[in-house]
N, C-alpha and C positions, 0 to 999 in steps of 0.2 A: 540545507535540509532543516526540517522542523526539529528543534532541539528536543531531546528526551525530556520528560517532565521535570526532573530535578534540575537540570541545567537551565531549563527555560525559566524556572522560578527565580533563579539568581539573576538572570538577564532582565526579567521584568522588574525585579526589585531595584536594579540599577537604572534601567532605562525607562521604566514606568509603563511600557506597553510592548508591542512588537511580538508577532507570532514567530516561533522558532520552527524548524522543520517539523513536520507533523508528528511529533511524539506526544505522549500523554501525561496525566497528572500524578500517577503513583510514584514515579521515580524520575522526575524531570531531568533528562539527560541534557548534555550540552553539545553544541556543534551543528553539523549539517542536518537538515531535514526538519520535519515537524514532529519532533519528539515531545512527549507530554510535558506540560508545564502546569504545576498546580496553581501558579499565579494567573493562569489564563481562565480559571473557572468563572470568575465574575464577569469578565468581558465576553465570555462565550454565551452569556444569556441572550445577547442580541443576534447571535448567529441564526441563520435560517435553519429550521429543523423540520423535517417531514417524516411522518411515519405512516405507512400504508401497508395493506396486506399484499403479500406476494404469493401467487399460486405456483406450485411446482408440480410437474408431471414426471414421476420417477426421479431421476437425477438431473433432468434437463429443465432449467428454469425457463418459463415462457411468459412470466408476468411482466407487465409494464410498470407497475408500481414497485418501488424499491423500499425495503425496510431493513431491519437489523438482523434478520434471520440468517444464520451462518457466519456472521461476523464474530470475531474474538477480540478480547481485550488482553494485551500484554502488560507487563509491569510498567512500560514506558511508551508504548505505541499501540496501534491498532493493527488488525489483520483479518483474515477470513479463511474459512475452509474452502478450498477450491479443488476442482477436478479438471482434467484435460477432456477434450471432446470425446475421446475414446476410452476414458476411464470406466471401470466397472465397479459394481457394488462391493465386491470382495477385495478390491485394491486397498492398500494402506492409504489412509486419507492424508492430504497435504494441507498445511497452513502456509499461506503466503503473507509476507510482510516486506519491509524494506531491509536492504543490507545494512543500513545505518542503525537498524533497531536490534541488531544482534546483541545478546547479553555479554558477548566477549569484546564488544567495542567496535568502532568503525573499521572495516577493512581498509588497508592502505591502497592507494591508487595502484592498479595492476594486480592486486591480490584477489584470488578466487578460492573460496573454501568449499570443499566437497566431502561429503560423507564423514562429518565430524560428530563424535559422540555428543548427545545432548539429552537432558531430561526436563527441558523447559516446559512449563505449564501454561495453558491458555484458558481463559474463561469463555465458554461458548454461550452465545446469546440467542434468544428467540426473537420473533418479529417485533415485540414491544421493547426489547432491550434488557429483559430479565435474564440473569445467569441461570442456565439450566444444567450445566455440567462443567467439570474441569477436565480438559484434554491434556495429554502428556506426549511430548516428543520422544521418539525412539532415536532420532538423529537429526542433525542439520544436513539436509540433502545437498543444498546449494546456497551460497551467499556471496555477493559481491557488490561493490560500488563502482565498478569499472564499466563504462558504456551504458550501464543501467544501474538501478539501485533496488535490488530485489533479493529476497531470501525465501527458501522453501524448507519447512520442517516436515519430516515424515513422522506421522503419529503412530502410536501403539494400537490404534483402533482403525477399523475400516469404515468406508462411507456407509455401508449397509448397517453396521453396528450403531453408528451415530444416528442414522435415520430411525432404526427400530427402537432404540432406547430413548431418543429425545425428540423425534419427529422433525429433525432438522436436515435439510438437503444442502449439499455444497453448491457453491456458485461455479459456473462453467466459464473457463477462459475462452474467449473468441480467438480463432486462429486467422482472422483477417484484420488488416490494418484499419484503425479507426478513421472516421471521416469528420472533417471540420463541419461545424454546425449541428452535430449530434447532441441531443439532450442527454445529459448524464446526471447521475447521483453518486455521491461519495458517502457511504455509511461508515461512520467511525465507531468501532466497538469500544474504544477507550472512553469517548465522551457520550456514547449512546445517542447520537444524533446523526441526521442525514443532511448533507449539503447538496443543493441542486443548482445546476447551471448548464452551459453548453460548452462544447469544445470550440475554443476560439481559433485554434490553428496549431502549428507545430514549430518547435524550435530545432533548427538543423543541428546545433550543438548547444548544450546548456552547461555552463561552467560555474562551479561554486567552490571556492577555495582551491584545494588540490585535486578536486574530482571533476570529471567531465562525462556527460551523458549525451547519447545520440538520439535524435529524432524524438524529442520529448513532447508530451501533450501539454498545451497551454489552455487554461480554463478562462472563461469570461469571469468578470469580477465578482459575480454573485457567489462563487465558491470561495469564500474567504476563510479557508481552512486554517486551523491554528495548531500550536504545539500539541502533540498527542494524537493527531490524525494521521501521522506517518504510517504507511503500511496499509491504509484503508483501500479497499477495492474501488476502482472507478467503473461504474456500471452503466452500460447503454440502457437507457430507460425503455427503449422500444423492444429490445430483445431479452433483457435481463442478464446479459452476458458481460463478463469483465473484459474491459479493453485496456486497462492500465492499472498501475498501483500508485497511489498518491504519495508524493515524497518531499516537496519543498515549495518555497515561495520567497519572493523578494520583500523583505520586511522594512528596510530603512532606505531603499533607493540607492544603496552603494553598488559599486561595480565589481562583480565577480568574487565577492568575499563570502565567507561562511554566513549562511542565512540570507544572503543577497545574491542569488544566482543571476547571471547575465546570459543573454542569447547571443550566439555568434553564428552569422550566416556563412554560406559556402565561400564567400569572398573575404571572410575575416572581419566583417563589420560587426561591431558590438552594440546591442540594444539593451537598455535597462528598463524594466517595467515594474516600478514600485507598486506593491500591493497585489501583484498578480502571482498566482500559484500554478504549480505544475505536477504532472505525473509521468511515470515511465511506462511506455507501451509494453504489452504482454503478449501480443499476437504471435511473436516469434518463439515463445516458450514451449507450446505443446509439441513442437517437433523434437524437443530435447528429452521428452519423457516417453518411454515405450511401455511394453507390457508390464503389468503390475506396478505402474508408476515408477519404473526404474529409470533413473537419470542416465542418459547416454549422450554425452557432449560430442561424440563423433558421428552421431546419426545424421543422415541426409537432411538438410534444411535447418539444422541447429546452428544458430549464430551466437549463442551465449559465449562470453569469454571463458577460456579454459585456463586451468591452473598453470 
């Protein structure tokens, strides 16, 4: 995973480079993922950044250009305000990020957190990356690093309130499996930049340290995400919908170690791809949220790990 910002800073000081799991610069965490790393700020200048206008109709994004509207900055990671395909304007809004971005630390393998008290805050950004509001969590609805690497915070405000007060619409999760070759953008609220590339393919199993993830999205090399981009939405440029959540990359070419995930195929063969980054699919998540965005892990079609 991209290290949280604080830990990433220490790693850079020792190694001189290397992106940690996608977390960001305010509080460089250490460990799995791309958590923010203040030491990454200078090297980030060369990263591809795009910023374009995105048009939204109601709560359903239809634009092909991806910008920073609806993304959020955490203390050590990135995230976004997201809705399910059937979410309504008066539903409590959700913020999606990585499980390894939780302020309580990395969940252990097999650990699933549900309905935990939280008052965490998030900086809401507009299309150009300016902070327009501070959003607050009412609770952590779900968080895990088992099979996937995702967390959802339920906010104290609704989608409609966010839209009427700040003119910001949520991003919609696609409920269909992503497709190889799809053009994608990864807007990072922490770094206020957008990475663009294609889906290169899928890893049957992605193993990093003690954690294992299933059917992960592999990017082409143009998406050279860095520490602090952890939790960023992976957006299909053609539909404007979210198909994955950005979470890690192989920094040093090591085999299956923290910050150096390896791919394991169905036969157990291991492949290491130095410099390649990954995200975790989100198409299976809408089935787990019902009316009023209430989490229901027993719902038909919900395959998220249970406590």
